[in-house]
C-alpha positions in Angstrom: 0.0 0.0 0.0 2.8 2.4 0.9 4.6 1.8 -2.4 1.5 2.0 -4.6 1.7 4.5 -7.5 -1.2 6.3 -9.1 -2.7 4.2 -11.9 -3.6 6.7 -14.7 -4.4 6.9 -18.3 -3.7 10.0 -20.4 -4.1 10.5 -24.2 -2.1 13.0 -26.2 -3.7 16.0 -27.7 -7.2 17.2 -26.6 -10.8 16.3 -27.3 -12.0 20.0 -27.2 -14.5 21.5 -24.9 -13.6 24.1 -22.3 -15.1 24.5 -18.8 -17.2 27.6 -18.4 -16.3 29.3 -15.1 -18.7 28.8 -12.2 -20.7 25.8 -13.4 -18.5 23.1 -12.0 -16.6 22.5 -8.8 -14.1 20.1 -7.3 -14.4 19.8 -3.5 -13.1 17.8 -0.6 -15.6 15.2 0.5 -16.7 16.0 4.0 -16.2 13.9 7.1 -18.6 13.0 9.9 -17.0 12.5 13.2 -13.6 12.2 11.6 -14.6 9.5 9.1 -16.5 9.1 5.9 -20.2 8.3 6.5 -23.3 7.4 4.5 -22.8 7.2 0.8 -19.2 8.4 1.0 -17.9 5.3 2.8 -19.1 3.2 -0.1 -16.3 4.8 -2.1 -12.8 3.5 -1.6 -9.2 3.0 -2.8 -8.3 -0.1 -4.9 -4.8 -1.4 -4.5 -3.3 -3.8 -7.0 -0.1 -5.2 -8.5 0.2 -5.3 -12.3 3.4 -6.5 -14.1 5.3 -6.4 -10.8 4.5 -2.8 -10.0 2.1 -1.7 -7.2 -0.6 0.7 -8.1 -3.7 2.5 -6.6 -7.0 3.4 -8.1 -10.5 4.2 -6.8 -13.7 2.1 -6.8 -17.2 1.8 -5.5 -19.1 -0.9 -3.6 -22.1 -1.6 -5.9 -25.3 -3.7 -5.6 -25.1 -7.4 -6.1 -28.0 -9.8 -6.7 -26.2 -12.9 -5.4 -26.3 -13.7 -1.7 -22.9 -13.2 -0.1 -21.3 -11.5 -3.1 -19.4 -8.2 -2.5 -18.8 -6.4 -5.7 -16.5 -3.4 -6.5 -16.9 -1.4 -9.8 -13.8 0.3 -11.1 -11.9 1.1 -14.3 -10.7 -1.7 -16.7 -7.2 -0.4 -16.5 -7.2 -0.9 -12.8 -7.6 -4.7 -13.2 -5.9 -5.6 -16.5 -3.9 -4.3 -19.4 -4.9 -7.3 -21.5 -4.1 -11.1 -21.5 -1.1 -11.9 -19.4 -1.2 -8.5 -17.6 -4.0 -9.1 -15.1 -3.9 -7.5 -11.6 -2.9 -9.5 -8.5 -3.0 -8.7 -4.8 -6.1 -6.6 -5.4 -7.5 -5.0 -2.2 -10.5 -2.6 -1.7 -10.5 -0.2 1.2 -13.9 1.5 1.5 -13.9 4.8 3.3 -10.0 4.9 3.3 -8.7 8.0 5.0 -5.1 9.1 5.8 -3.7 5.6 5.7 -6.5 4.1 7.8 -9.0 1.4 6.7 -11.8 1.9 9.2 -14.2 -0.4 7.2 -11.7 -3.2 6.7 -9.4 -4.5 3.9 -11.3 -6.5 1.3 -9.2 -8.8 -0.9 -10.2 -10.1 -4.3 -11.5 -13.6 -5.2 -12.0 -12.9 -8.9 -11.9 -10.0 -11.3 -12.7 -9.3 -14.9 -13.0 -6.5 -17.5 -14.7 -6.2 -20.9 -13.5 -7.9 -24.1 -13.1 -4.5 -25.7 -10.7 -3.3 -23.0 -8.8 -6.6 -22.8 -8.3 -6.5 -26.6 -6.6 -3.1 -26.3 -8.0 -1.9 -29.6 -8.2 1.6 -30.9 -11.6 2.2 -29.3 -10.7 0.5 -26.0 -11.6 3.4 -23.7 -15.3 2.9 -24.6 -14.9 -0.3 -22.6 -12.7 0.8 -19.7 -14.6 -0.7 -16.8 -13.7 -3.5 -14.4 -15.4 -5.5 -11.6 -13.8 -7.2 -8.6 -15.4 -9.7 -6.2 -14.0 -9.2 -2.7 -14.1 -10.8 0.8 -13.0 -9.6 4.2 -10.5 -12.1 5.4 -10.7 -10.8 9.0 -14.5 -11.4 9.0 -15.3 -14.1 6.4 -19.1 -13.8 6.8 -19.1 -10.0 6.3 -20.4 -8.4 3.1 -19.9 -4.9 1.7 -23.7 -4.5 1.7 -23.8 -5.2 5.5 -20.7 -3.3 6.3 -20.8 0.0 4.4 -23.8 -0.5 2.0 -23.8 -0.5 -1.8 -24.7 1.9 -4.6 -27.1 1.1 -7.5 -25.6 0.9 -10.9 -27.6 1.5 -14.1 -26.9 1.2 -17.8 -28.2 3.2 -20.8 -28.5 6.5 -19.0 -28.0 9.3 -21.6 -26.4 12.1 -19.6 -27.1 14.9 -22.1 -28.5 17.9 -20.3 -27.8 16.4 -16.8 -25.3 16.9 -14.0 -22.9 14.3 -12.8 -20.8 13.9 -9.6 -17.5 12.0 -9.8 -15.7 10.7 -6.8 -12.1 9.5 -6.3 -8.8 9.4 -4.4 -6.5 11.5 -6.7 -2.9 10.6 -5.7 -0.7 12.3 -8.4 0.3 15.9 -7.7 -1.0 18.2 -6.4 -2.9 15.5 -4.5 -1.5 12.8 -2.3 -4.2 10.1 -2.2 -5.0 10.4 1.4 -8.6 11.5 1.1 -11.6 11.7 -1.2 -12.5 14.4 -3.6 -15.4 14.9 -5.9 -16.3 16.9 -9.0 -19.7 18.2 -9.7 -20.2 19.1 -13.4 -22.7 19.2 -16.2 -22.2 16.6 -18.9 -20.1 18.4 -21.6 -19.9 16.3 -24.7 -19.1 12.9 -26.2 -15.4 12.6 -26.9 -15.9 12.3 -30.6 -19.4 13.7 -30.7 -21.1 10.3 -31.0 -23.3 8.4 -28.6 -21.5 5.4 -27.0 -18.2 7.3 -27.1 -16.7 8.3 -23.7 -18.3 11.2 -21.9 -16.7 14.4 -20.8 -17.1 16.3 -17.6 -15.2 19.1 -16.0 -12.8 17.8 -13.3 -9.1 18.3 -12.4 -8.6 15.1 -10.3 -5.3 13.3 -11.2 -4.0 9.7 -11.3 -5.3 7.5 -8.5 -8.9 8.7 -9.1 -9.2 6.2 -12.0 -12.2 3.9 -11.4 -14.0 6.3 -9.0 -17.7 6.3 -9.7 -19.8 8.9 -11.6 -23.2 9.4 -10.2 -26.2 10.9 -11.9 -27.1 14.0 -9.9 -30.8 13.7 -10.3 -31.7 16.5 -7.9 -28.8 18.7 -9.1 -27.6 19.4 -5.5 -23.9 18.7 -6.4 -23.4 15.4 -4.4 -24.1 11.7 -5.1 -27.1 11.2 -2.8 -28.5 7.8 -1.7 -30.3 6.2 -4.5 -28.6 8.2 -7.3 -27.0 5.5 -9.6 -23.5 5.0 -10.8 -23.4 5.5 -14.5 -19.7 5.6 -15.4 -16.1 5.8 -13.9 -13.1 8.0 -14.1 -11.2 6.7 -17.1 -8.7 9.1 -18.8 -7.8 12.6 -19.6 -6.0 14.5 -22.4 -2.5 15.9 -21.8 -3.6 19.3 -22.9 -6.8 19.4 -20.9 -6.2 20.0 -17.2 -9.8 20.4 -16.2 -11.6 17.6 -18.0 -12.2 13.9 -17.2 -13.6 11.2 -19.5 -15.6 8.2 -18.5 -17.1 5.3 -20.6 -20.8 5.4 -21.5 -22.4 2.1 -20.4 -25.2 1.1 -22.8 -28.3 -0.7 -21.7 -27.0 -3.8 -23.5 -23.3 -4.1 -24.2 -20.0 -5.2 -22.7 -20.3 -3.3 -19.5 -23.7 -4.7 -18.7 -22.6 -8.2 -19.6 -19.6 -7.8 -17.2 -21.9 -6.7 -14.4 -24.4 -9.5 -15.0 -21.6 -12.1 -14.9 -20.1 -10.7 -11.7 -23.1 -9.7 -9.6 
């Protein structure tokens, strides 16, 4: 955990689309009694080893329909870089804060991503989602649902004209990965102006926030309230865009939905 580096993906160039002043914000996620409470403790850090290097991402405890299954939703690049480059030593720390894991350390039993991400094709970022089943070795009968609760996840939500809230643990400068941040932003555009391409919001979180959940801000109050669903994850940015974040659109039927159905 101490040696973990921020796992991040950046693309050269820029996808266009600036951020009008005043209509978005990045803020420190508040604490309650010195810890994350409510919906915020369902967000956490994801530690993993890929190709011999230790990395850190972000993730979310999401609903499962199978009794006893604890499921974490994150970015595809946080679990694999294709065949032969799968993550090992994966651990989820919900509500992580300043080096402490108040809600336990949850180790993986199985993980998977989408065929599109694993193929590492030219359009791979459309499919940059991953899922991890976890258990609490210190308390084998525990579940994420019973310990911190879980968030709903939905597919096929067109975000045009809506607001989104993105959460994560940015660890690359100027952040240090010790606490949660969130970005509240309107949906900006599709990366290449086509439905099913990745979505753009305004956000300046850095590496380490990858995999953190995007929630549909149904009541437009700037936070991911209980019941508001996860619709995407932090995926990548462009090297020339310091205040934008991109996340994959998850269609009602497609690879992300198939991944969820196979893991839940």
